[in-house]
N, C-alpha and C positions, 0 to 999 in steps of 0.2 A: 521560358524554360531554360534551365542551365545547361549549356552545351558541354561543360566539364563532366557532368554526370553521364551524358550519353557516351562520352569517350571511354568511360570505365566499363561499359557493358560489353561482354563478349558476344559474338554472333551465335555461339552454342555453348551449353553447359552440360557436363557429364553427371547425371544423377544415377548412374548404374550401381553405385555403392551407397546410395541414400537409404535412410531408414524411415519408412512411412510412420507418421504419428509420433515421432521421437519426442517432440516438445508439446504434444497435445495434452492438455491438462484434464480432459474428460468433461462430460456434461455436468457432473456434480461438483466440479471444482469450485472452491471458495477463493475469491480474490480479495486481498486486503487493499483497501484504498488508502493512499497517503493523506494524512491530515496535517495541514501546515498551521502551526500556532504562531501567534504574535510572540516576538522575542520575550517580552515582559511576562506573558502568560506562561510560556515554556520554562523560563528561569524559575518562576514561582513554583510550578508543578515539580520540576526536577528537585528543587530544594525540599519540598514537602515529602516527596517520595523517599529521598535520602534520609530525612529525619525519621520516617516511619520504617525504614529498612526494607522497602518493597520496590519492585520494578516500576518505572514510570508508567508502563502500559496498564499495570494493575490499578494504580491510583486513578488514572484517567478513566478507565472502564468503571471503577467503583463510583466515581463522581457522576458519570453519565447515567449509570443505572439508577442512582438515587434521584437524579433529576427526572428520569423517565417515570419512576414510581410516583413522584410528586405530581407530574403532569397528569398521569392516569387518575390519581386520586381527585384532582380538580375536575376531571371528567369532561 
């Protein structure tokens, strides 16, 4: 355990002005997961998106949706 972290802790904290649930996203919250692409793949996709004049997210989602449809068709 790191003793430096223990030194930063106060013996008591004042939560009298705290707001319950301030950062709670809710049970129906949708969280976006980060996806890390290889540099070569990302560069290619960025270039294609720019050529088509669409956002990178849209291009990637369109490509993935077409792959999903193809997989479903193969059954």
